[in-house]
PABAKOL-944296 format. One record per atom (N, C-alpha, C, CB): chain; x, y, z; atom name; residue number from 0; residue in three letters. Coordinates in Angstrom, 2 decimals, decimal comma. Glycine has a CB too. Layout:
% PABAKOL-944296
chain;east;north;up;atom;n;res
A;X;Y;Z;CA;NUM;ALA
...
% end
This chain:
% PABAKOL-944296
chain;east;north;up;atom;n;res
A;27,82;-15,91;1,66;N;0;MET
A;27,14;-15,38;2,84;CA;0;MET
A;27,87;-14,41;2,67;C;0;MET
A;27,06;-16,03;4,21;CB;0;MET
A;27,34;-12,63;2,96;N;1;LEU
A;27,48;-11,79;2,68;CA;1;LEU
A;26,96;-10,90;4,76;C;1;LEU
A;26,68;-11,71;1,06;CB;1;LEU
A;27,85;-10,22;5,47;N;2;THR
A;27,39;-9,42;6,44;CA;2;THR
A;27,34;-8,56;5,72;C;2;THR
A;27,98;-9,20;7,58;CB;2;THR
A;26,08;-6,76;6,59;N;3;ILE
A;25,94;-5,99;6,26;CA;3;ILE
A;26,08;-5,60;7,92;C;3;ILE
A;24,97;-5,87;5,26;CB;3;ILE
A;26,43;-4,41;7,59;N;4;ASP
A;26,78;-3,58;9,53;CA;4;ASP
A;25,80;-2,61;9,72;C;4;ASP
A;28,50;-2,50;9,86;CB;4;ASP
A;24,67;-2,85;10,01;N;5;VAL
A;23,75;-1,80;9,95;CA;5;VAL
A;24,05;-0,17;11,16;C;5;VAL
A;22,27;-2,72;10,32;CB;5;VAL
A;24,46;0,69;10,76;N;6;PRO
A;24,36;1,58;11,50;CA;6;PRO
A;23,28;2,02;12,33;C;6;PRO
A;24,66;2,26;10,95;CB;6;PRO
A;23,95;2,46;13,49;N;7;ASP
A;22,60;3,09;14,22;CA;7;ASP
A;21,44;3,42;14,52;C;7;ASP
A;22,48;3,53;14,30;CB;7;ASP
A;21,54;4,72;13,58;N;8;GLU
A;20,48;4,98;13,59;CA;8;GLU
A;19,46;4,71;12,09;C;8;GLU
A;20,66;6,20;14,09;CB;8;GLU
A;19,39;3,85;11,97;N;9;LEU
A;18,93;2,97;10,88;CA;9;LEU
A;18,48;0,70;11,75;C;9;LEU
A;20,80;3,19;9,41;CB;9;LEU
A;19,27;0,85;13,17;N;10;ALA
A;19,34;-0,25;13,22;CA;10;ALA
A;17,89;0,31;14,69;C;10;ALA
A;21,12;-1,07;13,37;CB;10;ALA
A;17,93;1,45;14,76;N;11;ALA
A;16,28;1,02;16,21;CA;11;ALA
A;15,52;1,26;15,44;C;11;ALA
A;15,76;2,04;17,86;CB;11;ALA
A;14,87;1,90;14,02;N;12;PRO
A;13,54;2,02;13,70;CA;12;PRO
A;13,90;0,04;12,72;C;12;PRO
A;13,02;4,00;12,54;CB;12;PRO
A;15,01;-0,44;12,64;N;13;LEU
A;14,47;-1,71;11,72;CA;13;LEU
A;13,84;-2,22;13,23;C;13;LEU
A;15,90;-2,98;10,69;CB;13;LEU
A;14,41;-1,87;14,27;N;14;THR
A;13,61;-3,19;15,72;CA;14;THR
A;13,18;-3,50;15,48;C;14;THR
A;12,93;-3,29;16,85;CB;14;THR
A;11,92;-1,95;15,74;N;15;ILE
A;10,64;-1,44;15,92;CA;15;ILE
A;9,86;-2,23;15,14;C;15;ILE
A;10,48;-0,07;15,62;CB;15;ILE
A;10,13;-1,43;13,90;N;16;GLU
A;9,00;-2,30;12,48;CA;16;GLU
A;9,80;-3,34;12,83;C;16;GLU
A;8,96;-1,81;10,40;CB;16;GLU
A;10,66;-3,85;12,80;N;17;ALA
A;10,16;-5,62;12,77;CA;17;ALA
A;9,68;-6,78;13,98;C;17;ALA
A;11,40;-6,36;12,28;CB;17;ALA
A;9,75;-5,49;15,05;N;18;ALA
A;8,66;-6,03;16,81;CA;18;ALA
A;7,43;-6,48;16,17;C;18;ALA
A;8,04;-4,43;18,25;CB;18;ALA
A;6,96;-4,86;15,40;N;19;ARG
A;5,32;-4,65;14,55;CA;19;ARG
A;5,06;-5,34;14,10;C;19;ARG
A;4,94;-3,86;13,61;CB;19;ARG
A;6,23;-5,94;13,38;N;20;ARG
A;5,79;-7,02;12,35;CA;20;ARG
A;5,54;-8,34;12,46;C;20;ARG
A;6,54;-7,10;11,54;CB;20;ARG
A;5,97;-7,94;13,66;N;21;GLY
A;5,61;-9,69;14,39;CA;21;GLY
A;7,54;-11,02;14,06;C;21;GLY
A;3,48;-10,70;12,74;CB;21;GLY
A;8,80;-10,23;13,51;N;22;THR
A;10,07;-10,80;12,52;CA;22;THR
A;10,56;-9,96;13,29;C;22;THR
A;10,29;-10,72;10,77;CB;22;THR
A;12,15;-10,51;13,49;N;23;THR
A;13,68;-10,10;13,76;CA;23;THR
A;13,52;-8,77;12,36;C;23;THR
A;15,17;-11,81;13,44;CB;23;THR
A;15,04;-8,71;13,14;N;24;PRO
A;15,70;-7,85;12,22;CA;24;PRO
A;16,35;-8,17;10,70;C;24;PRO
A;16,65;-7,41;12,96;CB;24;PRO
A;16,57;-8,50;11,72;N;25;GLN
A;17,44;-10,06;10,41;CA;25;GLN
A;16,08;-10,09;9,49;C;25;GLN
A;17,86;-12,43;11,41;CB;25;GLN
A;15,05;-10,85;9,59;N;26;ALA
A;14,23;-10,95;8,27;CA;26;ALA
A;13,84;-10,35;7,54;C;26;ALA
A;13,49;-11,29;8,21;CB;26;ALA
A;13,44;-8,75;8,41;N;27;LEU
A;12,27;-7,54;8,48;CA;27;LEU
A;13,57;-6,98;6,72;C;27;LEU
A;12,16;-6,01;10,78;CB;27;LEU
A;15,47;-7,66;7,13;N;28;ALA
A;15,53;-6,75;6,38;CA;28;ALA
A;16,07;-7,70;5,01;C;28;ALA
A;16,42;-5,53;7,02;CB;28;ALA
A;16,66;-8,37;5,29;N;29;LEU
A;16,15;-10,55;4,59;CA;29;LEU
A;15,19;-10,03;3,43;C;29;LEU
A;14,69;-12,10;6,19;CB;29;LEU
A;14,55;-9,16;4,40;N;30;ASP
A;13,07;-9,34;3,11;CA;30;ASP
A;13,07;-7,85;2,07;C;30;ASP
A;11,00;-9,35;4,23;CB;30;ASP
A;13,16;-7,39;2,66;N;31;GLN
A;13,41;-6,32;1,91;CA;31;GLN
A;14,43;-6,06;0,97;C;31;GLN
A;13,46;-5,55;2,59;CB;31;GLN
A;15,48;-6,76;0,82;N;32;LEU
A;16,44;-6,89;0,48;CA;32;LEU
A;16,12;-7,93;-0,74;C;32;LEU
A;17,26;-7,14;1,56;CB;32;LEU
A;16,26;-9,01;-0,26;N;33;ARG
A;14,60;-9,63;-1,17;CA;33;ARG
A;14,22;-8,57;-2,78;C;33;ARG
A;12,72;-9,19;0,36;CB;33;ARG
A;13,17;-8,37;-2,16;N;34;ALA
A;12,22;-7,01;-2,64;CA;34;ALA
A;12,93;-6,01;-3,56;C;34;ALA
A;11,73;-6,06;-1,29;CB;34;ALA
A;13,53;-5,15;-2,34;N;35;LEU
A;14,56;-4,27;-3,92;CA;35;LEU
A;15,20;-5,11;-5,20;C;35;LEU
A;16,21;-3,49;-3,29;CB;35;LEU
A;16,33;-6,51;-4,88;N;36;VAL
A;17,08;-7,01;-5,58;CA;36;VAL
A;16,63;-7,73;-7,17;C;36;VAL
A;17,58;-7,78;-4,67;CB;36;VAL
A;15,53;-7,91;-5,88;N;37;ALA
A;15,27;-9,28;-6,78;CA;37;ALA
A;14,23;-9,45;-8,05;C;37;ALA
A;14,75;-10,32;-5,80;CB;37;ALA
A;13,34;-8,23;-8,15;N;38;GLY
A;11,54;-7,43;-7,67;CA;38;GLY
A;11,15;-8,87;-7,58;C;38;GLY
A;10,28;-6,18;-9,13;CB;38;GLY
A;9,86;-7,76;-8,39;N;39;PRO
A;8,86;-9,55;-8,35;CA;39;PRO
A;9,10;-10,76;-8,93;C;39;PRO
A;7,53;-9,58;-8,96;CB;39;PRO
A;8,30;-11,28;-8,85;N;40;PRO
A;8,76;-13,18;-9,39;CA;40;PRO
A;8,50;-12,82;-10,92;C;40;PRO
A;7,36;-14,96;-8,68;CB;40;PRO
A;9,03;-14,00;-11,29;N;41;PRO
A;8,43;-13,88;-12,62;CA;41;PRO
A;7,85;-14,61;-12,49;C;41;PRO
A;8,96;-13,90;-13,73;CB;41;PRO
A;7,05;-14,40;-14,35;N;42;GLY
A;5,22;-14,86;-14,82;CA;42;GLY
A;4,76;-13,50;-15,21;C;42;GLY
A;3,96;-15,56;-13,30;CB;42;GLY
A;3,75;-13,07;-15,55;N;43;SER
A;3,15;-12,52;-15,50;CA;43;SER
A;2,98;-11,60;-14,28;C;43;SER
A;2,53;-13,14;-15,86;CB;43;SER
A;2,64;-10,45;-14,95;N;44;LEU
A;1,82;-9,66;-14,02;CA;44;LEU
A;0,62;-9,92;-13,27;C;44;LEU
A;1,53;-8,78;-14,57;CB;44;LEU
A;-0,63;-10,08;-13,82;N;45;LEU
A;-1,77;-10,89;-13,90;CA;45;LEU
A;-2,15;-12,07;-13,15;C;45;LEU
A;-1,81;-11,23;-14,96;CB;45;LEU
A;-0,22;-12,64;-13,07;N;46;GLU
A;0,07;-14,66;-12,47;CA;46;GLU
A;0,44;-13,80;-10,92;C;46;GLU
A;2,15;-16,14;-13,54;CB;46;GLU
A;0,94;-12,67;-10,97;N;47;TYR
A;1,30;-12,24;-9,69;CA;47;TYR
A;-0,05;-11,03;-8,62;C;47;TYR
A;2,86;-11,42;-10,12;CB;47;TYR
A;-0,88;-11,10;-9,24;N;48;LEU
A;-1,67;-9,82;-9,12;CA;48;LEU
A;-3,01;-10,69;-9,09;C;48;LEU
A;-1,47;-8,54;-10,48;CB;48;LEU
A;-2,82;-11,50;-9,32;N;49;GLY
A;-4,11;-12,59;-9,49;CA;49;GLY
A;-4,51;-12,55;-8,42;C;49;GLY
A;-3,95;-14,08;-9,89;CB;49;GLY
A;-4,31;-13,00;-7,03;N;50;SER
A;-5,71;-13,09;-6,03;CA;50;SER
A;-5,33;-11,96;-5,05;C;50;SER
A;-5,99;-14,78;-5,08;CB;50;SER
A;-5,17;-10,87;-5,50;N;51;ARG
A;-5,37;-9,23;-4,92;CA;51;ARG
A;-5,65;-8,67;-6,33;C;51;ARG
A;-3,80;-8,34;-4,03;CB;51;ARG
A;-6,16;-9,11;-7,20;N;52;VAL
A;-6,97;-8,05;-8,12;CA;52;VAL
A;-8,36;-8,63;-8,61;C;52;VAL
A;-6,07;-7,65;-9,51;CB;52;VAL
A;-9,54;-7,86;-7,72;N;53;GLY
A;-10,78;-8,22;-7,74;CA;53;GLY
A;-11,73;-6,78;-8,92;C;53;GLY
A;-11,24;-8,35;-5,87;CB;53;GLY
A;-12,97;-6,84;-8,36;N;54;ALA
A;-14,35;-6,01;-9,11;CA;54;ALA
A;-15,03;-5,83;-7,88;C;54;ALA
A;-15,43;-6,92;-10,38;CB;54;ALA
A;-16,14;-5,01;-7,79;N;55;VAL
A;-16,62;-4,17;-6,82;CA;55;VAL
A;-17,63;-4,16;-7,75;C;55;VAL
A;-15,88;-2,87;-6,26;CB;55;VAL
A;-19,33;-4,50;-7,71;N;56;ALA
A;-20,07;-4,97;-8,55;CA;56;ALA
A;-20,76;-3,16;-7,64;C;56;ALA
A;-20,76;-6,94;-8,55;CB;56;ALA
A;-21,64;-2,39;-8,37;N;57;GLY
A;-21,46;-1,49;-8,18;CA;57;GLY
A;-23,18;-1,23;-9,07;C;57;GLY
A;-19,93;-1,01;-8,53;CB;57;GLY
A;-23,01;0,70;-8,70;N;58;THR
A;-24,64;1,13;-9,98;CA;58;THR
A;-24,62;1,39;-11,29;C;58;THR
A;-25,43;2,48;-9,77;CB;58;THR
A;-23,07;1,03;-11,72;N;59;GLY
A;-22,22;1,38;-13,84;CA;59;GLY
A;-22,37;2,56;-13,19;C;59;GLY
A;-23,24;1,08;-16,01;CB;59;GLY
A;-22,97;3,64;-12,96;N;60;GLU
A;-22,83;4,91;-12,27;CA;60;GLU
A;-21,43;5,70;-12,68;C;60;GLU
A;-22,88;4,60;-10,68;CB;60;GLU
A;-21,50;6,60;-14,15;N;61;ALA
A;-19,76;7,22;-13,81;CA;61;ALA
A;-19,41;8,13;-13,23;C;61;ALA
A;-19,00;7,59;-14,71;CB;61;ALA
A;-19,43;7,43;-11,42;N;62;PHE
A;-18,67;8,80;-11,06;CA;62;PHE
A;-17,63;9,07;-11,50;C;62;PHE
A;-18,39;9,01;-9,92;CB;62;PHE
A;-16,11;8,71;-12,32;N;63;SER
A;-14,96;10,50;-12,74;CA;63;SER
A;-15,91;10,88;-13,56;C;63;SER
A;-13,02;10,53;-13,79;CB;63;SER
A;-17,04;11,06;-13,83;N;64;GLN
A;-17,40;12,01;-14,81;CA;64;GLN
A;-18,65;14,06;-14,23;C;64;GLN
A;-18,42;10,60;-15,96;CB;64;GLN
A;-17,55;14,64;-14,02;N;65;ASP
A;-18,52;16,19;-13,20;CA;65;ASP
A;-18,40;15,69;-12,45;C;65;ASP
A;-20,05;16,86;-13,31;CB;65;ASP
A;-16,40;15,37;-11,86;N;66;THR
A;-16,33;15,14;-10,39;CA;66;THR
A;-16,61;16,53;-9,73;C;66;THR
A;-14,87;14,53;-9,93;CB;66;THR
A;-15,90;17,32;-10,81;N;67;GLY
A;-16,55;19,16;-9,88;CA;67;GLY
A;-16,88;19,85;-9,80;C;67;GLY
A;-16,45;19,99;-9,50;CB;67;GLY
A;-19,11;19,06;-10,51;N;68;ARG
A;-19,89;19,74;-9,84;CA;68;ARG
A;-19,91;18,60;-9,10;C;68;ARG
A;-21,06;20,41;-10,39;CB;68;ARG
A;-20,03;17,10;-8,79;N;69;ARG
A;-20,77;16,91;-8,20;CA;69;ARG
A;-20,44;17,02;-6,50;C;69;ARG
A;-21,15;15,89;-8,77;CB;69;ARG
A;-19,02;17,61;-6,91;N;70;PHE
A;-19,13;17,73;-5,58;CA;70;PHE
A;-19,33;19,01;-4,72;C;70;PHE
A;-18,15;17,21;-5,23;CB;70;PHE
A;-19,05;19,99;-6,28;N;71;ALA
A;-20,11;20,79;-5,36;CA;71;ALA
A;-21,46;21,44;-5,31;C;71;ALA
A;-19,65;21,59;-5,10;CB;71;ALA
A;-21,89;20,02;-5,79;N;72;ASP
A;-23,34;20,06;-5,40;CA;72;ASP
A;-23,61;19,60;-4,23;C;72;ASP
A;-24,14;19,41;-6,21;CB;72;ASP
A;-22,82;19,02;-3,99;N;73;GLY
A;-22,61;17,88;-2,23;CA;73;GLY
A;-22,58;18,93;-1,31;C;73;GLY
A;-20,83;16,74;-1,87;CB;73;GLY
A;-22,11;19,74;-1,38;N;74;LEU
A;-20,76;20,62;-0,42;CA;74;LEU
A;-22,57;21,31;-0,36;C;74;LEU
A;-18,67;21,82;-1,38;CB;74;LEU
A;-23,05;21,94;-1,36;N;75;ALA
A;-24,02;22,56;-1,10;CA;75;ALA
A;-25,39;22,14;-0,63;C;75;ALA
A;-24,06;23,08;-1,95;CB;75;ALA
A;-25,28;20,63;-0,30;N;76;GLU
A;-26,23;20,71;-0,07;CA;76;GLU
A;-26,33;19,70;1,16;C;76;GLU
A;-26,90;20,63;-1,16;CB;76;GLU
A;-24,62;19,51;1,43;N;77;ALA
A;-24,22;19,92;3,45;CA;77;ALA
A;-24,75;20,94;4,04;C;77;ALA
A;-22,66;20,37;3,92;CB;77;ALA
A;-24,61;22,38;3,08;N;78;ARG
A;-25,07;23,00;4,15;CA;78;ARG
A;-26,19;23,13;4,07;C;78;ARG
A;-24,60;24,01;4,43;CB;78;ARG
A;-26,72;23,41;2,98;N;79;ALA
A;-28,18;23,27;3,75;CA;79;ALA
A;-29,52;22,40;3,88;C;79;ALA
A;-28,65;24,14;3,49;CB;79;ALA
A;-28,58;21,77;4,50;N;80;SER
A;-28,40;20,09;5,39;CA;80;SER
A;-28,57;20,99;7,06;C;80;SER
A;-26,11;18,90;5,07;CB;80;SER
A;-27,40;21,31;6,54;N;81;SER
A;-26,95;21,30;8,79;CA;81;SER
A;-27,90;22,71;8,35;C;81;SER
A;-24,35;21,65;9,94;CB;81;SER
A;-27,64;22,86;10,31;N;82;PRO
A;-27,67;24,02;11,37;CA;82;PRO
A;-27,48;25,20;10,94;C;82;PRO
A;-26,78;23,93;12,34;CB;82;PRO
% end
């Protein structure tokens, strides 16, 4: 087992963040160190992100095209409708 001394300027924010998350400063520090050192779990990115990835059904309209013109048209429309 390794013991780490945390400087006061880190101890206070660590304690506050741990309380906000409903955990202890020790558990929060360990989780963060584990994520930093261990990296993502083994397997493919799809396996890792599988339950976190999804799709949204939409209109099929290409919203990423002509964005500048569409933004300007929206501003002009908003100005025209405001008193």
